[in-house]
C-alpha positions in Angstrom: 19.3 22.9 11.3 18.7 19.6 8.7 16.2 19.9 6.2 14.1 17.5 8.1 14.4 19.2 11.5 12.5 22.5 9.7 9.9 20.3 8.1 9.6 19.1 11.4 9.1 22.7 13.0 5.5 22.0 11.5 3.1 19.4 9.9 5.3 18.4 6.9 2.1 16.2 5.9 -0.9 17.1 4.2 -4.3 15.2 3.2 -5.4 15.0 -0.7 -9.0 15.2 -0.7 -9.8 14.1 -4.4 -7.7 10.8 -3.7 -9.8 10.2 -0.7 -12.9 10.5 -2.3 -11.7 8.2 -5.2 -10.8 5.8 -2.3 -14.3 6.5 -0.9 -16.0 5.7 -4.1 -13.9 2.3 -4.6 -14.7 1.3 -0.9 -18.4 2.2 -0.6 -19.9 -0.8 -1.1 -18.3 -2.7 1.5 -21.1 -4.7 3.5 -19.0 -6.2 6.9 -19.7 -9.8 7.6 -21.0 -11.1 10.6 -18.0 -12.3 12.8 -17.9 -16.1 13.5 -15.2 -17.0 15.6 -14.3 -20.3 17.9 -14.5 -17.7 21.1 -18.3 -16.2 19.8 -20.4 -18.9 21.7 -18.8 -17.8 24.9 -20.1 -15.3 27.7 -19.6 -11.6 27.0 -17.5 -11.0 30.0 -14.9 -14.2 28.5 -15.2 -12.3 25.3 -14.3 -8.9 26.6 -11.3 -10.5 28.8 -9.6 -12.6 25.7 -9.9 -9.3 23.7 -8.3 -7.2 26.3 -5.6 -9.5 26.6 -4.8 -10.0 23.0 -4.9 -6.4 21.9 -2.4 -5.3 24.8 0.3 -7.5 23.0 -1.0 -7.1 19.6 2.0 -5.1 18.6 4.3 -5.7 15.4 3.3 -9.5 15.4 0.8 -11.0 12.9 -2.9 -10.8 14.3 -4.1 -13.6 13.3 -1.3 -16.0 14.2 -1.5 -14.5 17.5 -4.7 -14.6 17.9 -5.4 -18.7 16.9 -2.6 -19.3 19.6 -3.8 -17.1 22.2 -6.9 -18.8 21.6 -5.7 -22.7 21.4 -3.2 -21.7 24.9 -4.9 -18.9 26.8 -8.4 -18.6 26.1 -11.0 -20.1 28.7 -14.9 -19.9 29.3 -14.2 -18.7 32.8 -12.7 -15.1 32.3 -11.4 -15.4 36.2 -9.1 -18.3 35.1 -7.8 -16.0 32.2 -7.1 -13.2 34.7 -5.2 -15.5 37.0 -3.1 -16.8 34.2 -2.3 -13.3 32.9 -1.3 -12.2 36.2 1.6 -15.0 36.2 2.4 -15.3 33.0 5.9 -15.6 32.2 8.3 -15.0 29.0 8.9 -18.8 28.5 4.9 -19.4 28.6 4.6 -16.8 26.0 7.7 -18.1 24.0 6.1 -21.5 24.0 2.9 -19.9 23.0 4.2 -18.1 19.8 6.7 -20.8 19.1 7.2 -21.2 15.2 6.6 -17.8 14.4 8.3 -17.1 10.9 10.0 -14.0 12.2 10.9 -14.7 15.7 12.4 -11.5 16.6 9.3 -10.4 16.7 7.9 -12.2 19.2 9.4 -10.2 22.3 8.4 -12.8 24.9 9.4 -11.1 28.1 7.5 -7.8 26.8 4.5 -9.0 25.7 4.6 -11.2 28.8 5.0 -7.6 30.9 2.0 -6.2 29.0 -0.4 -9.1 30.1 0.9 -9.3 33.3 0.2 -5.2 34.3 -2.9 -5.5 32.3 -4.2 -8.3 34.5 -3.0 -6.2 37.7 -4.7 -2.9 36.6 -8.3 -5.2 36.1 -7.3 -6.2 39.5 -6.1 -2.7 41.4 -8.0 -0.3 39.5 -11.7 -2.0 38.2 -11.6 -3.8 41.5 -11.6 -7.4 39.3 -14.3 -6.5 37.2 -13.3 -6.0 33.8 -17.2 -5.5 32.7 -16.5 -2.3 34.2 -14.7 -1.0 31.2 -17.8 -1.0 29.2 -20.7 -1.1 32.1 -21.9 2.4 30.8 -21.6 1.2 26.8 -20.0 4.2 26.0 -17.1 4.8 23.8 -16.4 8.2 25.2 -17.1 10.7 27.9 -16.1 10.0 31.7 -17.3 6.9 32.2 -16.7 5.6 28.5 -14.3 2.8 27.4 -11.4 5.0 26.4 -11.1 7.1 29.0 -11.3 4.1 31.5 -8.8 2.0 29.2 -6.1 4.8 29.4 -5.3 3.4 33.2 -3.8 0.0 31.6 -0.2 0.5 30.5 -0.4 -1.3 27.7 -3.5 1.2 26.0 -2.4 4.0 28.2 1.1 5.0 26.8 0.2 5.6 23.2 -0.4 9.2 22.8 -2.8 8.6 19.8 -4.4 5.4 21.3 -4.2 2.9 19.0 -4.7 -0.3 21.0 -7.4 1.4 23.0 -9.0 2.6 19.8 -8.7 -1.0 18.0 -10.1 -2.8 21.3 -13.0 -0.5 21.0 -13.6 -1.6 17.0 -12.9 -5.4 18.1 -15.8 -5.4 20.3 -18.2 -3.2 17.8 -16.7 -5.5 14.8 -17.8 -8.7 16.7 -21.2 -7.5 18.6 -19.6 -8.2 21.9 -20.3 -4.2 23.1 -23.3 -2.7 21.4 -21.9 0.7 22.2 -24.3 3.4 21.5 -21.8 5.6 20.4 -20.1 2.9 18.4 -20.5 4.7 15.2 -18.0 7.7 16.7 -15.1 4.9 17.3 -11.7 6.4 16.1 -9.4 5.4 13.5 -6.8 2.3 14.8 -3.7 3.7 12.8 -1.0 0.7 12.7 1.6 0.8 9.8 -0.5 -1.3 7.5 -2.5 1.8 7.0 0.0 4.1 6.7 1.9 2.5 4.4 -1.5 2.0 2.2 -2.3 6.0 2.8 1.0 7.1 1.7 1.1 4.9 -1.3 -2.7 5.9 -2.5 -1.5 9.3 -2.2 -4.1 10.2 0.4 -1.4 11.3 2.7 1.6 12.7 1.5 5.3 14.4 2.8 5.0 18.2 1.2 8.7 18.5 2.1 11.5 16.4 -0.5 13.5 16.1 2.6 10.6 13.9 4.7 9.7 12.3 1.3 13.1 10.7 1.3 13.0 9.7 4.5 9.8 7.7 3.5 11.2 6.3 0.6 13.4 4.5 2.8 11.0 3.7 5.9 13.8 3.9 8.1 13.4 6.9 11.2 13.4 7.2 15.0 11.7 10.4 15.2 8.8 10.1 17.1 7.2 13.8 16.1 7.7 12.3 12.3 5.4 9.2 13.4 3.3 10.8 15.6 2.4 13.6 12.8 2.4 10.8 10.2 0.4 8.7 11.9 -2.2 11.3 13.0 -2.4 12.7 9.3 -3.6 9.1 8.5 -5.9 9.0 11.0 -7.6 12.1 9.7 -7.4 11.0 6.1 -9.5 7.8 7.1 -11.9 9.7 8.6 -12.3 12.0 5.8 -12.6 8.7 3.3 -14.9 7.4 5.8 -17.3 10.3 5.4 -17.1 10.2 1.8 -18.2 6.5 1.5 -20.9 7.3 4.5 -19.5 4.0 6.5 -18.4 4.4 10.3 -14.5 4.6 10.5 -14.2 1.5 12.2 -15.6 -0.4 9.4 -13.4 1.4 6.9 -10.5 0.9 9.5 -10.8 -3.0 9.3 -11.7 -3.2 5.3 -8.5 -0.7 4.7 -6.0 -2.7 7.3 -7.0 -6.0 5.3 -6.0 -4.4 2.2 -2.8 -3.2 3.4 -1.2 -6.4 5.1 -2.8 -8.7 2.1 -2.2 -6.6 -1.1 0.1 -3.4 -0.2 2.8 -5.3 1.8 6.0 -3.7 2.3 8.2 -5.3 -0.4 5.7 -6.6 -2.7 2.2 -4.8 -4.2 -0.2 -7.1 -5.6 -2.6 -4.5 -7.3 -3.9 -7.2 -10.0 -3.6 -10.7 -8.6 -6.3 -12.2 -6.6 -6.5 -12.3 -2.8 -4.2 -14.6 -1.2 -5.7 -17.8 -0.4 -4.8 -17.2 3.9 -7.8 -14.5 3.9 -11.1 -16.2 4.2 -13.5 -12.7 4.8 -15.4 -13.1 1.5 -17.1 -9.7 2.3 -13.2 -8.3 1.7 -13.0 -10.4 -1.2 -16.4 -9.4 -2.6 -15.2 -5.7 -2.7 -13.4 -6.3 -5.8 -11.4 -9.3 -7.5 -8.3 -7.3 -7.5 -7.0 -4.2 -5.2 -9.9 -2.0 -5.3 -8.4 0.7 -4.8 -6.0 0.1 -8.1 -7.3 2.8 -10.2 -6.9 5.7 -8.5 -3.6 4.8 -6.5 -1.0 7.0 -7.0 1.3 4.1 -7.0 0.3 1.8 -9.3 0.6 4.6 -12.1 4.1 6.2 -10.6 6.9 4.0 -9.6 8.7 6.2 -7.3 5.4 6.3 -5.0 6.3 2.5 -4.6 8.7 2.7 -2.8 6.5 4.5 0.0 7.3 3.2 3.5 5.7 3.1 6.9 8.7 4.3 9.4 10.6 1.4 10.9 10.3 1.9 14.6 9.9 -0.5 17.6 7.2 0.4 19.8 4.6 -1.6 21.4 2.2 0.7 20.3 3.2 0.7 16.5 
């Protein structure tokens, strides 16, 4: 049995509560701005359906690029028209929608077309062609809550940790599309940007040398390792949110912006200004530099700068 296999017999990841507290103190001043998007004036159902299809295919592609292209090529004020489009969407039409993406290998048109079709089919067969049934209870949790109901849609139900389901709930709450009565309890949606950020800030660490070496290369296909890491990051994010006294999904959004704009896979922008393409002034207002710079383990310890998220090709990662 290899060192990695021995480590994975248990949970090789741990949370540093002190690092969570320090990060929380750096982020607790964040006040999210009201979302102002071109679809915001549409009906609740049209926004709901647009977000449902968008999040269903949001994996491993730039979020802003995908959402903008889907608004330009897919959105309709008539939610029924979007459902019809998704039922018959082809890989070719997805390719055309995402033409010009800077990483063409990530377009994966056939896969995304399949998820659009199966999402529309699930709304038709399981929810009697009524997407509003997903949020009729205005609850995130419980038998009739969104997270339970959405498990019936393949794009959302295949992930044991429910990243897309949680992200969908977060988007509905953040943009004011649905006023969930239990919205403050929406769980984290852990993607690779957040995994990388939590490893580098030292809030989540490998307590086994063989696992540390694996994370220094970012190459692993061991799903147990990936899922244990994702679960630990989720717990650390919830702990950080508690210390910061903000809902987990609010912190989730802020840290996701930090991770993808400042703590990239190949480049750490700890001291410089925010990138010009980030237009969210509420994020920029937190700090002129990376708000977690002073307590970040990687900022002070060079070997931790090599910490990377595992590289896997999954539709929920």
